BABA-600025 format. One record per residue: residue number from 1; residue in three letters; x, y, z of N, C-alpha, C in turn. Coordinates in nm, 4 decimals, padded with zeros to 6 digits. Example, Ala and Ser with C-alpha at 12.3 -4.5 7.8 and 13.67 -1.06 7.14 Angstrom:
2
+-----+-----+----------+----------+----------+----------+----------+----------+----------+----------+----------+
:   i :  aa :      nxx :      nyy :      nzz :     caxx :     cayy :     cazz :      cxx :      cyy :      czz :
+-----+-----+----------+----------+----------+----------+----------+----------+----------+----------+----------+
:   1 : ALA :  01.3190 : -00.5690 :  00.7800 :  01.2300 : -00.4500 :  00.7800 :  01.3200 : -00.3300 :  00.7800 :
:   2 : SER :  01.2850 : -00.2250 :  00.7080 :  01.3670 : -00.1060 :  00.7140 :  01.2900 :  00.0030 :  00.7870 :
+-----+-----+----------+----------+----------+----------+----------+----------+----------+----------+----------+
END
This chain:
146
+-----+-----+----------+----------+----------+----------+----------+----------+----------+----------+----------+
:   i :  aa :      nxx :      nyy :      nzz :     caxx :     cayy :     cazz :      cxx :      cyy :      czz :
+-----+-----+----------+----------+----------+----------+----------+----------+----------+----------+----------+
:   1 : MET : -08.8194 :  03.2924 : -00.7039 : -08.8362 :  03.1258 : -00.6759 : -08.9810 :  03.0866 : -00.6888 :
:   2 : GLN : -09.0242 :  02.9862 : -00.7023 : -09.1548 :  02.9127 : -00.6867 : -09.1431 :  02.7307 : -00.6230 :
:   3 : GLN : -09.2067 :  02.6982 : -00.5595 : -09.1864 :  02.5364 : -00.4833 : -09.2908 :  02.5071 : -00.6190 :
:   4 : ILE : -09.2193 :  02.3530 : -00.6609 : -09.2830 :  02.2813 : -00.7579 : -09.2944 :  02.1916 : -00.7008 :
:   5 : HIS : -09.4501 :  02.0822 : -00.7519 : -09.5031 :  01.9875 : -00.6191 : -09.5628 :  01.8522 : -00.7903 :
:   6 : PHE : -09.4922 :  01.7655 : -00.6811 : -09.5125 :  01.5920 : -00.8005 : -09.5492 :  01.5132 : -00.6929 :
:   7 : GLU : -09.6271 :  01.4290 : -00.7186 : -09.7047 :  01.2933 : -00.6717 : -09.7000 :  01.1852 : -00.7354 :
:   8 : ILE : -09.6277 :  01.0850 : -00.7224 : -09.6760 :  00.9448 : -00.7862 : -09.7374 :  00.8231 : -00.7175 :
:   9 : ASN : -09.7902 :  00.7123 : -00.7407 : -09.8468 :  00.6333 : -00.6639 : -09.7576 :  00.4845 : -00.7273 :
:  10 : ILE : -09.6572 :  00.3890 : -00.5945 : -09.5581 :  00.3173 : -00.6601 : -09.6249 :  00.1957 : -00.5814 :
:  11 : ALA : -09.6976 :  00.0837 : -00.6883 : -09.7141 : -00.0441 : -00.5977 : -09.5473 : -00.1264 : -00.5447 :
:  12 : ALA : -09.5535 : -00.0657 : -00.3980 : -09.4223 : -00.1629 : -00.4256 : -09.4169 : -00.0733 : -00.2750 :
:  13 : PRO : -09.3236 : -00.1782 : -00.1512 : -09.3554 : -00.1217 : -00.0326 : -09.2634 :  00.0063 :  00.0051 :
:  14 : VAL : -09.2797 :  00.0889 :  00.0857 : -09.2249 :  00.2107 :  00.0987 : -09.0682 :  00.1491 :  00.1278 :
:  15 : ALA : -09.0323 :  00.1056 :  00.2604 : -08.8757 :  00.0419 :  00.2124 : -08.8154 :  00.0708 :  00.0613 :
:  16 : GLN : -08.8867 : -00.0277 :  00.0075 : -08.8026 : -00.0646 : -00.1942 : -08.8469 :  00.0718 : -00.1966 :
:  17 : VAL : -08.9105 :  00.1764 : -00.2705 : -08.9374 :  00.2683 : -00.3127 : -08.8502 :  00.3741 : -00.2695 :
:  18 : PHE : -08.7888 :  00.4058 : -00.1347 : -08.7102 :  00.5038 : -00.0877 : -08.5548 :  00.4603 : -00.1233 :
:  19 : SER : -08.5282 :  00.2986 : -00.1163 : -08.4076 :  00.2595 : -00.1283 : -08.3792 :  00.2818 : -00.2921 :
:  20 : ALA : -08.4974 :  00.2805 : -00.3799 : -08.4866 :  00.2796 : -00.5106 : -08.4245 :  00.4346 : -00.5299 :
:  21 : MET : -08.5085 :  00.4969 : -00.5130 : -08.4757 :  00.6501 : -00.5061 : -08.3216 :  00.6856 : -00.4769 :
:  22 : LEU : -08.2689 :  00.5749 : -00.3755 : -08.1638 :  00.6739 : -00.2875 : -08.0100 :  00.5867 : -00.3313 :
:  23 : THR : -08.0054 :  00.4454 : -00.3580 : -07.9622 :  00.3578 : -00.4139 : -07.8821 :  00.4144 : -00.5149 :
:  24 : GLN : -07.7247 :  00.4594 : -00.5061 : -07.6435 :  00.4886 : -00.6944 : -07.7132 :  00.4046 : -00.7865 :
:  25 : ASP : -07.6796 :  00.2773 : -00.7686 : -07.7521 :  00.2521 : -00.9163 : -07.8820 :  00.2949 : -00.9539 :
:  26 : SER : -07.9906 :  00.2565 : -00.8819 : -08.0861 :  00.2834 : -00.9623 : -08.1424 :  00.4288 : -00.9626 :
:  27 : TYR : -08.0633 :  00.5221 : -00.8581 : -08.0470 :  00.6783 : -00.8402 : -07.9805 :  00.6839 : -01.0148 :
:  28 : ARG : -07.8815 :  00.6563 : -01.0642 : -07.8636 :  00.7244 : -01.1593 : -07.9500 :  00.6793 : -01.3113 :
:  29 : ASP : -08.0054 :  00.5246 : -01.2673 : -08.1096 :  00.5223 : -01.4106 : -08.2354 :  00.6601 : -01.3520 :
:  30 : TRP : -08.3080 :  00.5932 : -01.2791 : -08.4188 :  00.6985 : -01.2870 : -08.4473 :  00.9125 : -01.2795 :
:  31 : THR : -08.2642 :  00.9118 : -01.2727 : -08.2627 :  01.0479 : -01.2891 : -08.2344 :  01.0863 : -01.4586 :
:  32 : THR : -08.2091 :  01.0251 : -01.5264 : -08.1827 :  01.0141 : -01.6481 : -08.2190 :  01.1214 : -01.7503 :
:  33 : ALA : -08.3667 :  01.1218 : -01.6504 : -08.4596 :  01.2503 : -01.7532 : -08.4047 :  01.3253 : -01.6937 :
:  34 : PHE : -08.3479 :  01.3944 : -01.6088 : -08.2665 :  01.5723 : -01.5621 : -08.1676 :  01.5573 : -01.6816 :
:  35 : CYS : -08.0502 :  01.4294 : -01.6203 : -07.9189 :  01.4478 : -01.7124 : -07.8860 :  01.2906 : -01.6827 :
:  36 : GLU : -07.8217 :  01.2777 : -01.8429 : -07.7792 :  01.1697 : -01.8801 : -07.6494 :  01.1177 : -01.8000 :
:  37 : GLY : -07.6328 :  00.9936 : -01.7162 : -07.5221 :  00.9381 : -01.6161 : -07.5281 :  01.0712 : -01.5233 :
:  38 : SER : -07.6252 :  01.0956 : -01.4496 : -07.6150 :  01.2119 : -01.3536 : -07.5942 :  01.0646 : -01.2447 :
:  39 : TYR : -07.5211 :  01.1412 : -01.1112 : -07.4784 :  01.0587 : -01.0128 : -07.4451 :  01.1704 : -00.9098 :
:  40 : TYR : -07.4608 :  01.0924 : -00.7170 : -07.4006 :  01.1745 : -00.6582 : -07.3037 :  01.1198 : -00.5647 :
:  41 : GLU : -07.2042 :  01.1800 : -00.5073 : -07.1441 :  01.1904 : -00.4307 : -07.1684 :  01.2281 : -00.2482 :
:  42 : GLY : -07.1154 :  01.1359 : -00.1681 : -07.1913 :  01.1855 : -00.0305 : -07.2902 :  01.0726 :  00.0465 :
:  43 : VAL : -07.3332 :  01.0968 :  00.1071 : -07.3957 :  00.9664 :  00.1979 : -07.5730 :  01.1017 :  00.2036 :
:  44 : TRP : -07.6474 :  01.0029 :  00.2334 : -07.7400 :  01.0006 :  00.2923 : -07.8217 :  01.0236 :  00.4154 :
:  45 : GLN : -07.6883 :  01.1223 :  00.4882 : -07.7641 :  01.0893 :  00.6366 : -07.7915 :  01.2569 :  00.6532 :
:  46 : GLN : -07.8218 :  01.2739 :  00.8096 : -07.8456 :  01.4230 :  00.7995 : -07.7431 :  01.4789 :  00.8299 :
:  47 : GLY : -07.7234 :  01.6489 :  00.7972 : -07.6105 :  01.7163 :  00.7800 : -07.5278 :  01.6839 :  00.7566 :
:  48 : GLU : -07.4913 :  01.6002 :  00.6197 : -07.3548 :  01.5279 :  00.5508 : -07.3557 :  01.6119 :  00.4396 :
:  49 : LYS : -07.2791 :  01.6324 :  00.4194 : -07.2181 :  01.7322 :  00.2505 : -07.2619 :  01.5702 :  00.1260 :
:  50 : ILE : -07.3349 :  01.6829 :  00.0381 : -07.3431 :  01.5669 : -00.0770 : -07.3162 :  01.5976 : -00.2026 :
:  51 : LYS : -07.2872 :  01.5678 : -00.3007 : -07.2806 :  01.6367 : -00.4295 : -07.3437 :  01.5484 : -00.5816 :
:  52 : PHE : -07.4699 :  01.6788 : -00.5879 : -07.5169 :  01.6005 : -00.7299 : -07.4426 :  01.6302 : -00.8554 :
:  53 : LEU : -07.4122 :  01.5529 : -00.9366 : -07.3144 :  01.5910 : -01.0379 : -07.4209 :  01.5296 : -01.1681 :
:  54 : SER : -07.3219 :  01.6127 : -01.3236 : -07.3206 :  01.5476 : -01.4472 : -07.1851 :  01.5002 : -01.4550 :
:  55 : PRO : -07.1604 :  01.3811 : -01.5965 : -07.0456 :  01.3346 : -01.6151 : -06.9382 :  01.4120 : -01.5832 :
:  56 : SER : -06.9287 :  01.5430 : -01.6607 : -06.8416 :  01.6184 : -01.6600 : -06.8023 :  01.7038 : -01.4930 :
:  57 : GLY : -06.8938 :  01.6106 : -01.4209 : -06.8638 :  01.6612 : -01.2657 : -06.8865 :  01.8090 : -01.2205 :
:  58 : ASP : -06.9623 :  01.9227 : -01.3186 : -07.0237 :  01.9985 : -01.2729 : -07.1883 :  01.9534 : -01.2112 :
:  59 : GLY : -07.2111 :  02.0480 : -01.1140 : -07.3448 :  02.0211 : -01.0612 : -07.3822 :  02.1132 : -00.8991 :
:  60 : MET : -07.4080 :  02.0448 : -00.8208 : -07.4779 :  02.0989 : -00.7507 : -07.4099 :  02.0273 : -00.6065 :
:  61 : LEU : -07.3774 :  02.1118 : -00.5070 : -07.2963 :  02.1306 : -00.3579 : -07.4864 :  02.1080 : -00.2590 :
:  62 : SER : -07.4446 :  02.0158 : -00.2044 : -07.5760 :  01.9901 : -00.0696 : -07.5425 :  01.9806 : -00.0062 :
:  63 : GLU : -07.6498 :  01.9544 :  00.1422 : -07.6424 :  01.8680 :  00.2241 : -07.7979 :  01.8343 :  00.2819 :
:  64 : ILE : -07.7711 :  01.7023 :  00.3823 : -07.9058 :  01.6945 :  00.4042 : -07.9656 :  01.7438 :  00.4841 :
:  65 : ALA : -08.0848 :  01.8461 :  00.5220 : -08.1336 :  01.8577 :  00.5674 : -08.1884 :  01.7560 :  00.7112 :
:  66 : GLU : -08.2575 :  01.7077 :  00.6513 : -08.3360 :  01.6050 :  00.7362 : -08.3505 :  01.4590 :  00.6187 :
:  67 : HIS : -08.3552 :  01.4003 :  00.7585 : -08.3157 :  01.2083 :  00.7005 : -08.4199 :  01.1533 :  00.8024 :
:  68 : ARG : -08.5263 :  01.0735 :  00.7132 : -08.5780 :  00.9938 :  00.7766 : -08.6121 :  00.8607 :  00.7091 :
:  69 : PRO : -08.4941 :  00.7641 :  00.6901 : -08.5579 :  00.6139 :  00.6542 : -08.6859 :  00.6167 :  00.6885 :
:  70 : ASN : -08.7571 :  00.5367 :  00.4979 : -08.9017 :  00.5646 :  00.4596 : -08.9826 :  00.6260 :  00.5045 :
:  71 : GLN : -08.8980 :  00.7514 :  00.5235 : -09.0457 :  00.9000 :  00.5631 : -08.9798 :  01.0132 :  00.4690 :
:  72 : PHE : -08.8896 :  01.0567 :  00.4985 : -08.8368 :  01.2080 :  00.4857 : -08.7075 :  01.2417 :  00.4478 :
:  73 : THR : -08.6672 :  01.2809 :  00.3209 : -08.5533 :  01.3321 :  00.2497 : -08.5923 :  01.4992 :  00.2712 :
:  74 : SER : -08.4892 :  01.5416 :  00.3067 : -08.4933 :  01.6841 :  00.3332 : -08.3225 :  01.7347 :  00.2132 :
:  75 : ILE : -08.3379 :  01.7486 :  00.1341 : -08.1979 :  01.8239 :  00.0493 : -08.1983 :  01.9950 :  00.0421 :
:  76 : ARG : -08.0668 :  02.0460 :  00.1500 : -08.0391 :  02.2329 :  00.1123 : -07.9887 :  02.2473 :  00.0194 :
:  77 : HIS : -08.0170 :  02.2525 : -00.0981 : -07.8954 :  02.2908 : -00.1802 : -07.8784 :  02.4458 : -00.1978 :
:  78 : LEU : -07.7142 :  02.4231 : -00.1497 : -07.6023 :  02.5847 : -00.1355 : -07.5546 :  02.6358 : -00.2441 :
:  79 : GLY : -07.4848 :  02.5434 : -00.3636 : -07.4588 :  02.5998 : -00.4500 : -07.4032 :  02.5609 : -00.5487 :
:  80 : THR : -07.3339 :  02.5323 : -00.6389 : -07.3058 :  02.4895 : -00.7499 : -07.1458 :  02.4485 : -00.7465 :
:  81 : ILE : -07.0635 :  02.3451 : -00.8512 : -06.9593 :  02.3046 : -00.8374 : -06.9446 :  02.3455 : -01.0018 :
:  82 : ALA : -06.8390 :  02.3782 : -01.0672 : -06.8385 :  02.3931 : -01.2296 : -06.6804 :  02.4029 : -01.2258 :
:  83 : ASN : -06.6248 :  02.3439 : -01.3453 : -06.5128 :  02.2714 : -01.3279 : -06.4438 :  02.2738 : -01.2241 :
:  84 : GLY : -06.4749 :  02.2000 : -01.1581 : -06.4196 :  02.1401 : -01.0210 : -06.4209 :  02.2849 : -00.8732 :
:  85 : VAL : -06.4831 :  02.3668 : -00.9101 : -06.5010 :  02.4332 : -00.8403 : -06.5861 :  02.4952 : -00.7431 :
:  86 : GLU : -06.5980 :  02.5198 : -00.6327 : -06.7433 :  02.5291 : -00.5239 : -06.7634 :  02.6545 : -00.5323 :
:  87 : ASP : -06.8805 :  02.7171 : -00.5357 : -06.9593 :  02.8526 : -00.5232 : -07.0555 :  02.8462 : -00.4695 :
:  88 : THR : -07.0219 :  02.9060 : -00.3203 : -07.1731 :  02.9193 : -00.2412 : -07.2101 :  03.0322 : -00.2030 :
:  89 : SER : -07.1560 :  03.1332 : -00.2639 : -07.1343 :  03.2561 : -00.2230 : -07.1635 :  03.3491 : -00.3401 :
:  90 : SER : -07.1427 :  03.3571 : -00.4529 : -07.1547 :  03.4167 : -00.6139 : -07.2943 :  03.5026 : -00.5383 :
:  91 : GLU : -07.2931 :  03.6080 : -00.6394 : -07.4396 :  03.7028 : -00.6449 : -07.5310 :  03.5752 : -00.7153 :
:  92 : ALA : -07.4439 :  03.5611 : -00.8136 : -07.5372 :  03.4436 : -00.8925 : -07.6524 :  03.2869 : -00.7393 :
:  93 : VAL : -07.5340 :  03.3035 : -00.7170 : -07.5878 :  03.1634 : -00.6306 : -07.6860 :  03.2168 : -00.5236 :
:  94 : ARG : -07.6031 :  03.3172 : -00.4796 : -07.6897 :  03.3934 : -00.3146 : -07.8388 :  03.4079 : -00.3964 :
:  95 : ALA : -07.8581 :  03.4422 : -00.5181 : -07.9935 :  03.4616 : -00.5853 : -08.0946 :  03.3570 : -00.5104 :
:  96 : TRP : -08.0410 :  03.2436 : -00.5528 : -08.1480 :  03.0918 : -00.5254 : -08.0889 :  03.0324 : -00.3514 :
:  97 : ALA : -07.9792 :  03.0684 : -00.3129 : -07.9373 :  02.9413 : -00.2468 : -07.9947 :  03.0003 : -00.0783 :
:  98 : PRO : -08.0091 :  02.9447 :  00.0167 : -08.0962 :  02.8204 : -00.0114 : -08.1894 :  02.7529 : -00.0773 :
:  99 : ALA : -08.2066 :  02.6091 : -00.1063 : -08.3417 :  02.6001 : -00.1806 : -08.3067 :  02.4646 : -00.1803 :
: 100 : TYR : -08.4644 :  02.4020 : -00.0686 : -08.4757 :  02.2595 : -00.0717 : -08.5580 :  02.1764 : -00.1693 :
: 101 : GLU : -08.5206 :  02.1269 : -00.1599 : -08.6041 :  01.9516 : -00.2257 : -08.6299 :  01.8435 : -00.1451 :
: 102 : ASN : -08.7801 :  01.8577 : -00.1145 : -08.7823 :  01.7110 :  00.0047 : -08.9029 :  01.6499 : -00.0896 :
: 103 : TYR : -08.8808 :  01.4661 : -00.0553 : -08.9005 :  01.3653 : -00.0755 : -09.0025 :  01.3348 :  00.0162 :
: 104 : THR : -09.1372 :  01.3295 :  00.0710 : -09.1985 :  01.2592 :  00.1170 : -09.2427 :  01.1051 :  00.0779 :
: 105 : PHE : -09.2362 :  00.9770 :  00.2001 : -09.2964 :  00.8360 :  00.1488 : -09.4097 :  00.8008 :  00.2684 :
: 106 : VAL : -09.5158 :  00.7671 :  00.1929 : -09.6089 :  00.7279 :  00.2409 : -09.6752 :  00.6312 :  00.2601 :
: 107 : ALA : -09.7211 :  00.5526 :  00.3183 : -09.7693 :  00.4101 :  00.2621 : -09.9242 :  00.4298 :  00.2816 :
: 108 : ILE : -09.9382 :  00.3720 :  00.1516 : -10.0664 :  00.3494 :  00.1357 : -10.1411 :  00.2475 :  00.0771 :
: 109 : ASP : -10.2080 :  00.1796 :  00.0493 : -10.2944 :  00.0331 :  00.0236 : -10.2695 :  00.0208 : -00.1325 :
: 110 : GLY : -10.2046 : -00.0492 : -00.1215 : -10.1063 : -00.1397 : -00.2509 : -09.9956 : -00.0699 : -00.2547 :
: 111 : GLY : -09.9550 : -00.0086 : -00.1636 : -09.7645 :  00.0650 : -00.2318 : -09.7334 :  00.2045 : -00.1567 :
: 112 : THR : -09.6256 :  00.2916 : -00.2117 : -09.6228 :  00.4089 : -00.1903 : -09.6252 :  00.5403 : -00.2745 :
: 113 : LYS : -09.6909 :  00.6040 : -00.1808 : -09.6890 :  00.7664 : -00.2666 : -09.5769 :  00.8190 : -00.2357 :
: 114 : ILE : -09.5520 :  00.8806 : -00.3183 : -09.3871 :  00.9343 : -00.2918 : -09.4387 :  01.1079 : -00.3510 :
: 115 : ILE : -09.4058 :  01.1954 : -00.2495 : -09.4634 :  01.4039 : -00.2909 : -09.3283 :  01.4277 : -00.3235 :
: 116 : VAL : -09.2959 :  01.4874 : -00.4052 : -09.1712 :  01.5880 : -00.3771 : -09.1841 :  01.7098 : -00.4161 :
: 117 : GLU : -09.1719 :  01.8328 : -00.3228 : -09.1454 :  01.9447 : -00.3574 : -09.0385 :  02.0077 : -00.3448 :
: 118 : GLN : -09.0070 :  02.0954 : -00.4913 : -08.8835 :  02.1760 : -00.4824 : -08.8819 :  02.3228 : -00.4964 :
: 119 : ASP : -08.7850 :  02.3536 : -00.4484 : -08.8373 :  02.5033 : -00.4835 : -08.6769 :  02.5059 : -00.5809 :
: 120 : ILE : -08.7178 :  02.6158 : -00.6719 : -08.6515 :  02.5829 : -00.8332 : -08.6927 :  02.7564 : -00.8773 :
: 121 : MET : -08.5783 :  02.7971 : -00.9452 : -08.5714 :  02.9171 : -00.9806 : -08.7024 :  02.9238 : -01.1340 :
: 122 : ASP : -08.7425 :  03.0684 : -01.1195 : -08.8404 :  03.0347 : -01.2090 : -08.8233 :  03.0232 : -01.3786 :
: 123 : GLU : -08.7112 :  03.0679 : -01.3833 : -08.6546 :  02.9790 : -01.5420 : -08.6451 :  02.8461 : -01.5484 :
: 124 : TYR : -08.6339 :  02.8068 : -01.4742 : -08.6632 :  02.6420 : -01.4576 : -08.7510 :  02.5672 : -01.4483 :
: 125 : ALA : -08.8276 :  02.6538 : -01.3646 : -08.9746 :  02.5767 : -01.3273 : -08.9925 :  02.4704 : -01.4842 :
: 126 : ASP : -09.0186 :  02.5286 : -01.5918 : -09.1180 :  02.4620 : -01.7275 : -09.0401 :  02.3662 : -01.7442 :
: 127 : PHE : -08.8903 :  02.3262 : -01.7313 : -08.7932 :  02.1975 : -01.7155 : -08.8355 :  02.0815 : -01.6888 :
: 128 : MET : -08.8368 :  02.1358 : -01.5551 : -08.8526 :  02.0797 : -01.4003 : -09.0213 :  02.0307 : -01.3849 :
: 129 : ALA : -09.1065 :  02.0681 : -01.4908 : -09.2320 :  02.0314 : -01.4722 : -09.2662 :  01.9292 : -01.6077 :
: 130 : GLN : -09.1433 :  01.9519 : -01.7042 : -09.1687 :  01.8281 : -01.7990 : -09.0884 :  01.7458 : -01.7309 :
: 131 : VAL : -08.9702 :  01.7233 : -01.6703 : -08.8863 :  01.6260 : -01.6665 : -08.9110 :  01.5335 : -01.4989 :
: 132 : TRP : -08.9469 :  01.6484 : -01.4405 : -09.0352 :  01.5493 : -01.3023 : -09.0930 :  01.4002 : -01.2678 :
: 133 : PRO : -09.1837 :  01.4949 : -01.4058 : -09.2938 :  01.3002 : -01.4733 : -09.2085 :  01.2168 : -01.5266 :
: 134 : LYS : -09.1288 :  01.2523 : -01.5771 : -09.0336 :  01.1328 : -01.6682 : -08.9812 :  01.0579 : -01.5303 :
: 135 : ALA : -08.9311 :  01.1228 : -01.4650 : -08.8223 :  01.1017 : -01.3873 : -08.8671 :  00.9554 : -01.2729 :
: 136 : LEU : -09.0303 :  01.0351 : -01.2437 : -09.0800 :  00.9249 : -01.1057 : -09.1327 :  00.8657 : -01.2010 :
: 137 : ASP : -09.1651 :  00.8275 : -01.3027 : -09.2354 :  00.7347 : -01.3983 : -09.0846 :  00.6381 : -01.3851 :
: 138 : ARG : -08.9910 :  00.6934 : -01.4064 : -08.8552 :  00.5634 : -01.3806 : -08.8821 :  00.4871 : -01.3240 :
: 139 : LEU : -08.8785 :  00.5765 : -01.1881 : -08.8459 :  00.5091 : -01.0768 : -08.9631 :  00.4258 : -01.0202 :
: 140 : LYS : -09.1069 :  00.4180 : -01.0803 : -09.2178 :  00.3621 : -01.1130 : -09.1870 :  00.2520 : -01.1681 :
: 141 : ALA : -09.1551 :  00.2420 : -01.2583 : -09.0922 :  00.0930 : -01.3125 : -08.9918 :  00.0627 : -01.2438 :
: 142 : ILE : -08.8797 :  00.1497 : -01.2130 : -08.8161 :  00.0857 : -01.1776 : -08.8471 : -00.0553 : -01.0425 :
: 143 : CYS : -08.8763 :  00.0126 : -00.9567 : -08.9530 : -00.0422 : -00.8521 : -09.0924 : -00.1564 : -00.8663 :
: 144 : GLU : -09.1416 : -00.1104 : -00.9785 : -09.2564 : -00.2149 : -01.0188 : -09.2130 : -00.3408 : -01.0502 :
: 145 : ALA : -09.0845 : -00.3160 : -01.0605 : -09.0362 : -00.4803 : -01.1958 : -08.9465 : -00.5602 : -01.0788 :
: 146 : GLY : -08.9231 : -00.4743 : -00.9963 : -08.8065 : -00.5358 : -00.8588 : -08.9213 : -00.6018 : -00.7558 :
+-----+-----+----------+----------+----------+----------+----------+----------+----------+----------+----------+
END
């Protein structure tokens, strides 16, 4: 397991960027870099369960570890969902769970800096290194167009 790190500056206020990153419609847009049609079920509130899903319904079972609006959100990934079955205890899941995905929002001159830090299994690091910048570029385009 390793931690990957990405940053991007967006010419929009923190509240706008925070909302665009986590609101369902814009989330579906900027996350297409990871999986076309991805979405979430749940709410962005500390202690709440949230599912990150592909169009087939497979994905990640997670909870919001910390949520400070317009400042910081931490997602604790707990397991997987496949064919409608949640798995938080198999050997495959225990090899990486829990894993964290953190978003930090910093007000800068002219806009917002987003810092993304994510725990990732080594075999997915190259994929994430390619798609996170594309996803953040799309989020930037959404925010700067609106």
